[in-house]
C-alpha positions as CSV (number, residue, x, y, z in Angstrom):
1,M,61.5,129.1,119.2
2,S,61.9,127.7,115.6
3,L,65.1,127.1,113.8
4,S,63.7,128.4,110.6
5,S,62.7,131.7,112.2
6,K,66.3,132.2,113.3
7,V,68.1,131.4,110.1
8,K,65.9,133.4,107.8
9,S,67.6,136.7,108.9
10,P,71.2,137.4,107.9
11,D,71.6,139.3,111.2
12,N,71.1,136.1,113.0
13,E,73.5,134.0,110.9
14,H,75.7,133.4,114.0
15,Q,72.8,131.5,115.6
16,L,73.0,128.8,113.0
17,R,75.3,127.0,115.4
18,P,73.4,127.0,118.7
19,Q,74.8,125.5,121.8
20,V,73.9,121.9,122.5
21,P,73.1,120.8,126.0
22,A,75.5,118.4,127.7
23,T,74.8,114.9,126.6
24,T,76.4,111.5,127.4
25,H,77.0,109.1,124.6
26,H,77.3,105.5,125.4
27,S,79.6,103.8,122.9
28,P,80.0,100.1,122.4
29,A,82.9,98.4,124.1
30,R,86.1,99.4,122.5
31,A,88.3,96.8,120.7
32,P,90.7,94.8,122.9
33,L,94.4,95.7,122.8
34,G,96.2,93.9,120.0
35,T,93.1,93.8,117.7
36,I,94.1,94.3,114.1
37,G,92.3,96.9,111.9
38,I,92.6,96.7,108.2
39,G,92.0,99.0,105.2
40,V,92.3,97.7,101.7
41,E,93.1,99.7,98.5
42,T,92.2,97.9,95.3
43,G,93.1,99.2,91.8
44,F,91.1,97.7,89.0
45,I,89.5,98.4,85.6
46,L,85.7,98.7,85.4
47,Q,83.3,98.7,82.5
48,S,79.6,99.1,83.1
49,R,77.5,96.1,81.8
50,D,74.8,98.7,81.0
51,P,76.6,101.9,80.1
52,E,75.0,105.2,81.0
53,P,75.1,108.1,78.5
54,G,76.6,110.4,81.2
55,D,79.6,108.1,81.9
56,S,81.8,110.2,79.5
57,S,84.5,111.0,82.0
58,L,86.1,109.4,85.1
59,T,84.4,111.9,87.3
60,L,80.9,111.2,86.1
61,F,81.5,107.4,86.0
62,A,82.7,107.4,89.6
63,R,79.8,109.5,90.7
64,S,77.3,107.2,88.9
65,L,79.0,104.1,90.4
66,A,78.8,105.5,93.9
67,A,75.2,106.5,93.6
68,N,74.2,103.1,92.0
69,H,76.0,101.3,94.9
70,N,74.2,103.3,97.5
71,R,70.9,102.6,95.9
72,S,71.6,98.9,95.5
73,V,73.5,97.9,98.6
74,P,71.2,98.3,101.7
75,L,72.0,99.8,105.0
76,P,73.7,99.2,107.4
77,N,76.4,98.2,104.9
78,P,78.9,101.0,104.3
79,R,78.0,103.7,101.8
80,M,80.3,104.7,98.9
81,D,81.7,108.1,98.1
82,S,83.5,109.4,95.0
83,L,86.6,111.4,95.8
84,V,87.4,111.7,92.2
85,Q,85.8,115.2,92.4
86,N,85.9,115.5,96.2
87,L,82.4,114.4,96.9
88,G,83.0,112.7,100.2
89,D,81.5,113.8,103.5
90,G,81.1,112.4,107.0
91,P,83.6,110.4,109.0
92,S,85.9,109.1,106.4
93,H,86.4,105.6,107.8
94,M,82.7,104.7,107.4
95,A,82.5,104.6,103.6
96,W,84.1,103.0,100.5
97,K,86.0,105.7,98.6
98,L,86.6,105.9,94.8
99,V,89.8,107.8,94.1
100,R,92.1,108.4,91.2
101,N,95.1,106.1,90.9
102,Q,97.9,107.4,88.6
103,T,99.2,103.9,87.9
104,C,96.1,102.4,86.5
105,E,94.0,105.4,85.5
106,T,92.6,105.5,81.9
107,K,91.3,108.3,79.7
108,S,88.2,106.4,78.5
109,S,86.0,103.4,79.3
110,P,86.9,100.8,80.6
111,W,87.9,103.0,83.5
112,G,91.0,102.4,85.7
113,I,90.2,103.5,89.2
114,E,91.0,102.7,92.9
115,M,88.5,101.7,95.6
116,V,89.5,102.3,99.2
117,S,87.7,100.3,101.9
118,P,86.3,101.5,105.3
119,I,88.5,100.5,108.3
120,F,87.4,97.1,109.6
121,R,88.3,95.5,112.9
122,L,89.2,91.8,112.9
123,M,87.2,90.8,116.0
124,P,85.1,87.8,116.9
125,N,81.7,87.8,115.2
126,S,82.6,91.0,113.2
127,S,80.7,91.2,109.9
128,W,83.4,92.9,107.9
129,R,83.6,90.0,105.4
130,A,79.9,90.4,104.7
131,A,80.3,94.1,104.1
132,I,83.1,93.4,101.6
133,Q,81.1,90.7,99.8
134,K,78.1,93.0,99.5
135,T,80.1,95.7,97.7
136,W,82.0,93.3,95.5
137,G,78.8,91.4,94.7
138,F,77.4,94.7,93.5
139,L,80.5,95.4,91.3
140,E,80.5,91.9,89.8
141,E,76.8,92.1,89.0
142,N,76.9,95.5,87.3
143,Y,80.4,95.9,86.0
144,K,83.0,93.9,84.2
145,V,85.9,93.9,86.6
146,T,89.4,93.2,85.3
147,A,93.0,93.9,86.3
148,D,96.3,94.2,84.5
149,E,99.9,94.7,85.6
150,T,99.2,98.4,86.5
151,C,96.6,97.2,89.1
152,S,97.4,96.2,92.7
153,T,95.9,95.4,96.1
154,H,97.4,97.1,99.2
155,V,96.5,96.0,102.8
156,H,97.0,98.5,105.6
157,M,97.2,97.0,109.1
158,S,97.0,98.7,112.4
159,I,96.7,97.3,115.9
160,V,94.9,98.7,118.9
161,G,97.6,99.8,121.4
162,D,100.2,100.6,118.8
163,Y,103.3,98.6,117.7
164,S,106.2,98.2,120.1
165,V,109.8,98.5,119.0
166,I,110.3,94.7,119.4
167,Q,107.2,94.0,117.2
168,V,108.4,96.4,114.5
169,K,111.9,94.8,114.5
170,R,110.5,91.3,114.3
171,L,108.2,92.2,111.4
172,A,111.0,93.9,109.5
173,Q,113.4,90.9,110.1
174,A,110.7,88.5,108.9
175,I,110.1,90.6,105.8
176,I,113.8,90.5,104.9
177,H,114.1,86.8,105.6
178,F,111.0,85.6,103.7
179,E,111.4,87.9,100.7
180,P,112.3,85.0,98.3
181,A,109.1,83.2,99.3
182,F,107.0,86.3,98.8
183,E,108.6,86.8,95.4
184,A,107.5,83.3,94.4
185,L,103.9,84.1,95.4
186,L,103.7,87.0,93.0
187,P,102.6,87.0,89.3
188,R,105.4,87.7,86.9
189,D,104.1,91.1,85.9
190,Q,104.1,92.2,89.6
191,R,107.8,91.6,90.2
192,G,110.3,94.4,89.7
193,N,107.6,97.0,90.5
194,E,108.8,100.5,91.0
195,Y,105.8,101.2,93.3
196,A,106.6,98.3,95.6
197,R,110.4,97.8,95.5
198,S,112.3,95.2,97.4
199,N,113.0,96.2,101.0
200,W,116.3,94.5,100.7
201,I,117.8,94.6,97.2
202,D,116.5,98.1,96.3
203,N,117.5,99.6,99.7
204,L,120.4,101.9,100.0
205,H,121.1,100.6,103.5
206,F,121.1,97.0,102.4
207,G,121.3,95.8,98.8
208,Y,122.8,99.0,97.4
209,G,125.5,98.7,100.1
210,E,126.1,95.0,99.3
211,V,124.7,94.1,102.8
212,S,123.6,90.4,102.9
213,R,120.2,89.4,104.2
214,T,121.8,88.0,107.3
215,D,123.7,91.2,108.0
216,A,120.6,93.2,107.2
217,I,118.7,91.3,109.9
218,A,121.5,91.8,112.3
219,K,121.5,95.5,111.5
220,L,117.8,95.7,112.3
221,E,118.4,93.9,115.6
222,R,120.7,96.7,116.7
223,C,117.9,99.4,116.3
224,G,116.8,100.9,119.5
225,T,113.8,102.9,118.3
226,V,110.9,102.5,115.9
227,D,112.3,105.5,113.9
228,E,115.5,103.6,113.2
229,V,113.7,100.6,111.9
230,I,111.5,102.8,109.7
231,E,114.6,104.5,108.2
232,L,116.3,101.2,107.5
233,M,113.2,99.6,105.8
234,N,112.0,102.7,104.0
235,P,115.0,105.0,103.4
236,Q,114.5,108.7,102.5
237,N,110.9,108.6,103.8
238,S,109.7,106.6,100.7
239,R,106.6,104.5,101.0
240,Y,107.2,102.8,97.6
241,F,108.6,99.5,99.0
242,C,107.0,96.0,99.3
243,W,106.3,96.8,102.9
244,N,105.7,100.4,103.9
245,F,106.5,101.3,107.5
246,Q,106.1,105.1,107.0
247,G,102.6,105.2,108.7
248,I,103.7,103.6,112.0
249,K,104.6,106.7,113.9
250,K,101.4,108.8,113.1
251,Y,98.9,106.1,112.2
252,S,100.2,102.9,113.8
253,T,99.8,101.1,110.5
254,V,102.0,99.0,108.3
255,E,101.2,98.6,104.6
256,F,101.6,95.5,102.5
257,R,102.0,96.7,98.9
258,R,102.8,93.6,96.9
259,G,99.3,92.2,96.2
260,A,98.3,91.8,92.6
261,G,95.1,93.4,91.3
262,S,91.9,91.9,92.7
263,T,88.8,91.1,90.6
264,S,86.6,89.5,93.3
265,S,86.0,89.5,97.0
266,A,87.8,86.1,97.2
267,D,91.0,87.8,95.7
268,V,90.8,90.5,98.4
269,F,90.4,88.0,101.2
270,R,93.4,86.0,99.9
271,W,95.7,89.0,100.1
272,V,94.2,90.1,103.5
273,E,94.7,86.7,105.0
274,L,98.3,86.5,103.7
275,A,99.2,90.0,105.1
276,T,97.4,89.7,108.4
277,S,98.6,86.1,109.1
278,F,102.2,87.2,108.4
279,L,101.8,90.2,110.7
280,R,100.4,88.1,113.6
281,A,103.1,85.5,113.3
282,S,105.9,88.0,113.1
283,I,105.0,90.2,116.0
284,K,104.8,87.2,118.3
285,M,108.4,86.1,117.5
286,S,110.6,86.4,120.6
287,T,114.0,86.5,118.8
288,Q,115.5,86.9,115.3
289,A,116.7,83.3,115.6
290,S,113.1,82.1,115.9
291,I,112.5,83.6,112.5
292,R,115.6,82.3,110.8
293,K,115.0,78.7,111.8
294,F,112.4,78.6,109.0
295,S,113.7,78.2,105.4
296,P,113.0,81.3,103.2
297,D,111.1,79.4,100.6
298,I,107.4,78.5,100.1
299,G,107.5,75.5,102.4
300,G,109.2,77.5,105.2
301,L,106.7,80.4,104.9
302,I,103.8,77.9,105.1
303,Q,105.2,76.4,108.3
304,Y,105.8,79.9,109.7
305,L,102.2,81.0,109.0
306,S,100.8,77.8,110.3
307,Q,101.9,78.7,113.9
308,D,99.3,81.4,114.3
309,V,96.3,80.4,112.1
310,D,93.1,81.9,113.6
311,D,89.8,80.7,112.1
312,T,87.6,82.6,114.6
313,E,84.6,84.0,112.8
314,G,85.2,87.7,112.2
315,V,89.0,87.3,112.6
316,G,90.4,84.9,110.0
317,E,89.5,82.3,107.5
318,S,92.6,80.2,106.6
319,R,91.1,78.6,103.4
320,Y,91.8,81.9,101.7
321,L,95.4,81.8,103.0
322,W,96.1,78.4,101.7
323,D,94.4,79.3,98.3
324,R,97.2,81.8,97.9
325,F,99.8,78.9,97.8
326,A,97.9,76.7,95.3
327,G,100.1,75.3,92.5
328,L,103.4,76.2,94.3
329,R,106.1,73.7,95.4
330,P,107.6,73.8,98.9
331,S,111.1,74.5,97.4
332,D,109.9,77.5,95.3
333,R,111.8,80.7,96.0
334,L,112.9,83.6,93.8
335,D,115.3,86.5,94.3
336,P,113.7,90.0,93.8
337,I,114.2,91.8,90.6
338,P,116.2,95.1,91.1
339,I,114.4,98.1,89.7
340,G,117.5,99.8,88.3
341,E,117.3,102.9,86.2
342,L,113.7,103.9,85.2
343,S,112.8,104.9,81.7
344,P,111.8,108.6,81.3
345,E,108.1,107.6,80.9
346,K,108.1,105.4,84.1
347,R,110.0,108.0,86.0
348,K,107.4,110.7,85.0
349,K,104.5,108.5,86.0
350,L,106.2,107.7,89.4
351,E,106.7,111.4,90.1
352,Q,103.1,112.1,89.3
353,K,102.0,109.3,91.6
354,I,104.3,110.6,94.4
355,S,102.8,114.1,94.0
356,L,99.2,112.8,94.0
357,D,99.9,110.8,97.2
358,Q,101.4,113.8,98.9
359,Q,98.2,115.8,98.3
360,S,95.9,113.1,99.7
361,N,95.8,109.6,101.2
362,P,92.3,108.5,102.0
363,I,93.2,105.2,103.6
364,L,95.5,106.9,106.1
365,D,92.8,109.4,106.9
366,N,90.4,106.5,107.5
367,I,92.9,104.8,109.9
368,A,93.4,108.0,111.9
369,V,89.7,108.4,112.5
370,A,89.1,104.8,113.3
371,K,92.1,104.7,115.7
372,T,90.7,107.7,117.6
373,Q,87.4,105.9,117.9
374,A,88.9,102.6,119.0
375,L,90.9,104.4,121.8
376,S,88.0,106.5,123.0
377,T,86.5,106.1,126.4
378,Q,83.3,104.3,127.2
379,H,81.4,107.5,127.8
380,Q,82.0,110.7,125.8
381,V,80.5,114.0,127.0
382,V,79.4,116.5,124.5
383,T,79.4,120.0,125.8
384,G,77.6,123.0,124.5
385,S,80.5,124.1,122.4
386,S,81.0,120.7,120.7
387,L,78.2,120.5,118.1
388,K,80.7,119.0,115.6
389,A,81.4,116.1,118.1
390,L,77.6,115.5,118.3
391,H,77.4,115.4,114.6
392,Q,80.3,112.9,114.4
393,L,78.8,110.7,117.1
394,V,75.6,110.3,115.2
395,N,77.7,109.0,112.3
396,Q,79.9,106.9,114.5
397,S,76.9,105.0,115.9
398,I,76.3,103.8,112.3
399,A,80.0,103.1,111.8
400,L,80.2,100.9,114.9
401,T,77.2,98.9,113.7
402,I,79.0,98.4,110.4
403,L,82.3,97.4,111.9
404,H,81.2,95.2,114.9
405,T,77.7,93.8,114.5
406,P,77.6,90.0,114.3
407,S,75.2,90.0,111.3
408,M,74.0,92.5,108.7
409,A,70.4,93.5,108.2
410,H,69.0,92.3,104.9
411,S,66.9,95.2,103.8
412,S,65.7,95.6,100.2
413,R,67.9,97.1,97.5
414,S,65.3,99.6,96.3
415,L,64.4,102.9,98.0
416,E,60.8,101.9,97.9
417,E,61.2,98.6,99.8
418,Q,63.7,100.2,102.3
419,L,61.1,102.9,103.1
420,K,58.4,100.2,103.5
421,A,60.6,98.2,105.8
422,T,61.4,101.3,108.0
423,S,58.1,103.2,107.8
424,G,57.1,102.1,111.3
425,Y,60.2,103.5,112.9
426,S,60.0,107.1,111.8
427,D,60.9,109.6,114.6
428,L,61.0,112.8,112.6
429,T,58.5,114.8,110.5
430,I,59.7,117.1,107.7
431,V,57.0,119.6,106.5
432,C,57.1,121.5,103.2
433,Q,54.2,123.5,101.9
434,G,51.8,121.5,104.0
435,V,53.1,118.2,102.9
436,E,54.5,115.9,105.6
437,F,57.3,113.4,105.3
438,A,58.0,110.7,107.9
439,A,61.8,110.5,108.2
440,H,64.4,109.1,110.5
441,R,66.6,111.4,112.7
442,F,69.7,109.2,112.5
443,I,69.6,109.5,108.7
444,V,69.0,113.2,108.6
445,C,71.5,114.1,111.4
446,A,74.2,112.1,109.8
447,H,74.3,114.6,106.9
448,S,73.5,118.0,108.4
449,E,75.1,119.8,111.4
450,V,72.4,122.4,111.2
451,L,69.6,119.9,111.5
452,T,71.5,118.0,114.2
453,A,71.7,121.3,116.2
454,A,68.0,121.9,115.7
455,L,67.0,118.4,116.9
456,A,69.4,118.4,119.8
457,G,69.4,122.0,121.0
458,N,67.0,124.5,122.6
459,F,64.8,124.7,119.6
460,S,61.1,123.9,119.0
461,E,62.2,121.3,116.5
462,A,63.8,119.3,119.2
463,E,60.6,119.1,121.2
464,S,58.2,118.6,118.4
465,R,60.5,116.5,116.3
466,T,59.2,118.4,113.3
467,V,61.3,120.5,110.8
468,N,59.6,123.0,108.5
469,M,61.5,123.5,105.2
470,D,60.8,126.7,103.3
471,F,61.8,125.4,99.9
472,D,59.9,124.2,96.9
473,L,58.3,120.8,97.3
474,D,60.3,119.0,94.6
475,S,63.6,120.2,96.0
476,V,62.7,118.9,99.5
477,K,61.8,115.5,97.9
478,R,65.1,115.4,96.1
479,F,66.8,116.3,99.4
480,L,65.1,113.3,101.1
481,E,66.1,111.1,98.2
482,F,69.7,112.2,98.7
483,L,69.6,111.6,102.4
484,Y,68.6,107.9,101.9
485,T,70.5,107.1,98.7
486,G,73.5,109.5,98.4
487,D,72.2,111.0,95.2
488,Y,69.1,112.6,93.7
489,H,67.2,112.7,90.4
490,E,65.6,115.7,88.7
491,T,62.3,113.8,88.9
492,P,62.0,112.8,92.6
493,D,61.7,109.1,93.2
494,P,58.0,108.1,93.3
495,A,58.8,105.8,96.3
496,L,58.8,108.9,98.5
497,A,55.0,108.8,98.4
498,L,55.3,106.0,101.0
499,I,56.4,108.5,103.6
500,T,54.3,111.4,102.4
501,S,51.0,112.6,103.8
502,M,49.0,115.8,103.3
503,P,46.8,117.1,106.1
504,T,43.4,118.4,105.0
505,H,42.1,121.9,105.6
506,D,45.6,123.2,106.3
507,K,46.3,126.9,105.5
508,R,49.8,125.8,104.3
509,I,48.2,124.0,101.4
510,Q,46.5,127.2,100.4
511,D,49.9,128.9,100.7
512,A,51.3,126.2,98.4
513,M,48.6,126.9,95.9
514,V,49.4,130.6,96.0
515,Q,53.1,129.7,95.5
516,Q,52.2,127.6,92.5
517,N,50.2,130.5,91.0
518,T,53.1,132.8,91.7
519,E,55.6,130.6,90.0
520,Q,53.3,130.5,86.9
521,A,53.2,134.3,87.0
522,I,57.0,134.4,87.2
523,D,57.2,132.1,84.2
524,S,55.1,134.6,82.3
525,V,57.3,137.5,83.3
526,L,60.4,135.6,82.3
527,A,58.9,134.8,78.9
528,D,58.3,138.6,78.5
529,Q,61.8,139.5,79.6
530,L,63.5,136.9,77.4
531,G,61.4,137.9,74.3
532,N,61.5,135.1,71.8
533,F,64.1,133.1,73.6
534,M,61.8,130.4,74.8
535,I,58.5,128.8,74.1
536,N,56.2,128.2,77.1
537,G,58.3,130.0,79.6
538,I,61.2,128.1,81.0
539,N,62.4,125.3,78.8
540,E,63.5,121.8,79.8
541,T,67.2,122.6,79.8
542,A,66.6,125.6,82.1
543,E,64.4,123.5,84.4
544,S,67.2,121.0,84.8
545,W,69.8,123.7,85.7
546,I,67.3,125.4,88.0
547,C,66.8,122.1,89.8
548,H,70.5,121.6,90.5
549,C,70.9,125.3,91.4
550,R,68.1,125.0,94.0
551,M,69.6,121.8,95.4
552,S,72.9,123.7,95.8
553,C,71.0,126.4,97.7
554,L,69.3,123.9,99.9
555,A,72.6,122.1,100.6
556,D,74.2,125.4,101.5
557,Y,71.3,126.3,103.8
558,Y,71.5,123.1,105.8
559,N,75.3,122.8,105.5
560,V,75.4,119.4,103.6
561,D,78.8,119.6,101.9
562,R,78.4,116.4,99.9
563,L,75.1,117.4,98.4
564,S,76.5,120.8,97.6
565,A,79.4,119.2,95.7
566,I,77.1,116.8,93.8
567,S,74.6,119.5,92.8
568,L,77.3,121.8,91.7
569,A,79.0,119.1,89.7
570,K,75.7,118.3,88.0
571,L,75.0,122.0,87.3
572,E,78.5,122.4,85.8
573,E,78.1,119.3,83.7
574,G,74.8,120.5,82.3
575,L,76.0,124.0,81.6
576,R,79.1,122.8,79.7
577,S,77.5,119.9,77.8
578,E,74.2,121.4,76.8
579,W,74.9,125.1,76.5
580,C,71.9,127.3,75.7
581,V,72.1,131.0,76.2
582,E,68.4,131.3,76.6
583,S,68.3,128.7,79.3
584,F,71.2,130.4,81.1
585,C,69.4,133.7,81.2
586,A,66.3,132.0,82.5
587,L,68.5,130.3,85.2
588,L,69.9,133.7,86.3
589,L,66.6,135.4,86.4
590,E,65.0,132.6,88.3
591,C,67.6,131.7,90.9
592,L,70.2,134.4,91.3
593,D,68.5,136.1,94.2
594,E,68.4,132.7,96.1
595,I,72.0,131.8,95.7
596,G,74.3,132.3,98.7
597,N,76.9,129.7,97.9
598,T,80.1,131.3,96.6
599,G,81.0,128.2,94.7
600,T,77.8,128.4,92.7
601,L,78.3,132.1,92.0
602,C,81.8,131.5,90.9
603,L,80.7,128.8,88.5
604,L,77.9,131.0,87.0
605,G,80.4,133.8,86.7
606,D,82.9,131.6,84.8
607,I,80.2,130.5,82.4
608,A,79.0,134.0,81.8
609,A,82.6,135.1,81.2
610,E,83.1,132.3,78.7
611,H,80.0,133.5,76.7
612,Y,80.2,137.2,77.4
613,N,80.1,138.1,73.7
614,E,76.6,136.6,73.2
615,P,74.1,139.5,72.9
616,A,71.5,137.9,75.3
617,I,73.9,137.8,78.2
618,F,75.1,141.4,77.5
619,R,71.5,142.6,77.5
620,L,70.8,140.8,80.7
621,F,73.6,142.5,82.6
622,E,72.9,145.8,80.9
623,A,69.4,145.7,82.4
624,G,70.8,145.5,85.9
625,G,68.7,144.1,88.7
626,S,69.6,140.8,90.3
627,S,72.2,140.1,87.6
628,E,74.4,142.8,89.3
629,R,75.1,140.3,92.1
630,L,77.0,138.2,89.5
631,A,79.0,141.0,88.0
632,P,82.0,140.8,90.5
633,F,82.3,137.0,89.8
634,V,82.2,137.6,86.1
635,L,84.8,140.3,86.4
636,T,87.0,138.0,88.5
637,S,86.7,135.2,85.9
638,C,87.5,137.6,83.1
639,I,90.6,138.8,84.9
640,K,91.6,135.3,85.5
641,R,91.1,134.3,81.9
642,L,93.0,137.4,80.8
643,N,96.0,136.5,83.0
644,E,95.9,133.0,81.7
645,T,95.9,134.3,78.1
646,K,98.8,136.6,78.9
647,A,100.7,133.6,80.5
648,L,100.0,131.5,77.4
649,G,101.2,134.3,75.2
650,R,104.4,134.6,77.2
651,E,104.8,130.9,77.0
652,A,104.1,130.8,73.3
653,G,106.7,133.7,72.7
654,S,109.3,131.8,74.7
655,R,108.6,128.6,72.8
656,C,108.9,130.5,69.5
657,E,112.3,131.8,70.5
658,Q,113.3,128.3,71.5
659,L,112.1,126.9,68.2
660,K,114.0,129.6,66.3
661,Y,117.1,128.7,68.1
662,E,116.6,125.0,67.5
663,L,115.9,125.7,63.8
664,G,119.1,127.7,63.5
665,E,121.1,124.8,65.1
666,K,119.6,122.3,62.7
667,E,120.3,124.6,59.7
668,S,123.9,124.9,60.8
669,K,124.2,121.1,61.1
670,L,122.6,120.5,57.8
671,T,125.0,123.0,56.1
672,Q,127.9,121.0,57.6
673,H,126.4,117.7,56.4
674,L,126.1,119.1,52.9
675,R,129.7,120.3,53.0
676,N,130.9,116.9,54.1
677,L,128.9,115.3,51.3
678,E,130.5,117.5,48.7
679,E,133.9,116.6,50.1
680,C,133.1,112.9,49.8
681,K,131.9,113.3,46.3
682,S,135.1,115.1,45.3
683,L,137.2,112.4,46.8
684,L,135.3,109.7,45.0
685,E,135.7,111.5,41.7
686,N,139.4,112.3,42.1
687,W,140.7,108.9,42.8
688,S,140.5,106.1,40.3
689,Q,142.8,103.6,42.0
690,C,144.2,102.8,45.4
691,R,147.1,104.9,46.7
692,N,148.9,101.7,47.6
693,T,151.1,101.0,44.6
694,N,151.1,97.3,45.3
695,C,147.3,97.2,44.9
696,E,146.1,97.1,41.3
697,A,142.4,97.3,41.9
698,E,140.5,100.0,40.3
699,F,137.7,101.8,42.1
700,K,136.9,104.7,40.0
701,C,133.2,105.9,40.1
702,Y,131.3,109.1,40.1
703,F,128.1,110.7,41.2
704,D,125.5,111.6,38.6
705,T,123.5,114.6,39.8
706,K,119.8,114.9,38.9
707,G,117.1,117.4,39.9
708,P,117.1,121.0,41.1
709,D,120.0,122.5,42.9
710,H,118.2,123.0,46.2
711,S,117.1,119.3,46.3
712,P,119.5,117.2,44.1
713,T,119.4,113.5,43.7
714,Y,122.7,111.6,43.6
715,I,123.2,108.4,41.6
716,L,126.4,106.4,42.0
717,R,127.7,105.2,38.6
718,C,130.7,103.2,37.4
719,A,133.3,105.4,35.6
720,R,133.9,102.8,33.0
721,C,130.4,101.4,32.0
722,R,128.2,104.0,33.7
723,C,126.4,101.2,35.5
724,R,124.0,102.5,38.1
725,H,124.5,101.3,41.7
726,E,121.7,101.5,44.3
């Protein structure tokens, strides 16, 4: 039985998710209790050293950056996704994420953006540092990386086995005690930061209530639960403090938010070493007195951290820790700067940041997935109803390699050399129109649940390890390029020839020839239908849009969400930046019958509605046929646009009424000002000397009025000599 034979029929659509036979998955040994996991958020400003024409928006820049990273940084290093337009897929803790950051985001190049790391375990021989250096090496080589006062570095820290109440209390007490030393470590522009307020002075339980540090530490000692400590350190469920405890209950993570912006991997390592060393030292303290015996200055903090330095490879590297203290004196300490009342502009920006964080927090999602993996059993059974679990396990096998292997593989940066290096390890054949591609199951299955099911279930594909794809050849090539690089080009990468073969005397080749002739015939029909719209059938613009539309169809067919998002974004960008009504009509005539993705139909409906007054589109819908499929989406878009126009009209009417009212108020005030001015003029002209009879000074003067009545000019003159005073 073939998968393709099942999914072709809409009646068999439910069979796209077949049962998977019970399988036992052997995971690597889980991390020991107490192992620290870290995730790093870095806000910075990037400018491409070789700008691309398409980098005209943050969305396009982020997509281009992620695609370039995935082509340049070899597996098994983590991949990179752009979440600026929700283009992520797969287990979230495996990849670097590019996300919007309200605090440093810019409207044009150079672009302010945030990069979220995968979750790494600090374990002996772990290669997490190499993974960070690879990605930062790519950034420094291809982009100018800078940071200003709006940029920051946050370190999230979890431990396998969760934090105990005592550990949370000791960490909180150490934070309060050593706050003056941490203030001295920070650049001046990072102090008094509303996104990382002091846990003591800007805290309604402590500083606002005039509670001293000593009393605050004692108050923390009286806490009997983790929840009580969290409320004292982060009142009102706010994460915007130097140390954020809000993630402890759900994610077992504490966040250090005081790091300045990083512009290199060394900067990242310095903040990671400081945060993790402080965490390790604090959770090992037996009493609050053992913390307070150290002075709360730079010298005391160095002594405190020196108790638990761990230079085990894969765990710590103390040279980065001591780099952080370079240029400081042991006696240095600073009191935190209170935030006080925010300006309207800062308050608005903070509110926008809070709203954005409430919608999504990629780093906490990463931690949740990684925590589940770390606490999983040695053997996980996948039953017939858990296809999703099988799909995730394929991905997790890659993630475990990334997080725990002692050394990274050093494969080539180019797709061509990667395919050369792995050509002998192919275990899957993909066939399209008689052309065969030697692929790798772990790459293919990591992206598609449908293909995972076909290769693991009761299908012929599982036995033959061959998948037939009934799409045009170029689309399949682009699909393979996407699987290996995370993106695709309109002209497929020539390197794919390395894994391509064409059997001789195969009937499928004849079928491909027939298909090619058919497509040429279709081009001819299209040219007739579109009259003088195009020369030589479908023009280049239409070819580009058709390419992305077919990739969207292929992504929908094999359930590859990330490819679907990328192809749809490329299609929308092309439609909006290179509008051509003839090309749009050609796209609809060529692809409309193939499209099953609602998102694509909605996009095409929106575009058609925006240009409904163009005669070519009107004639196309008037002719009926396949264009009728799009009519409901066009109608929906028109209704939406009509409602938006009505709402804008109501808003404009309300604003006009408001402006009329404000104008009336201003006219009333102006009339009163004029009345007051006339009274002043009258007083000046009526008095020539002081009312005090003992004062002999004269002060007689008058206003000389010039100009029209509606806009007079007043000149102050002396009543005696008519001298002009200005």
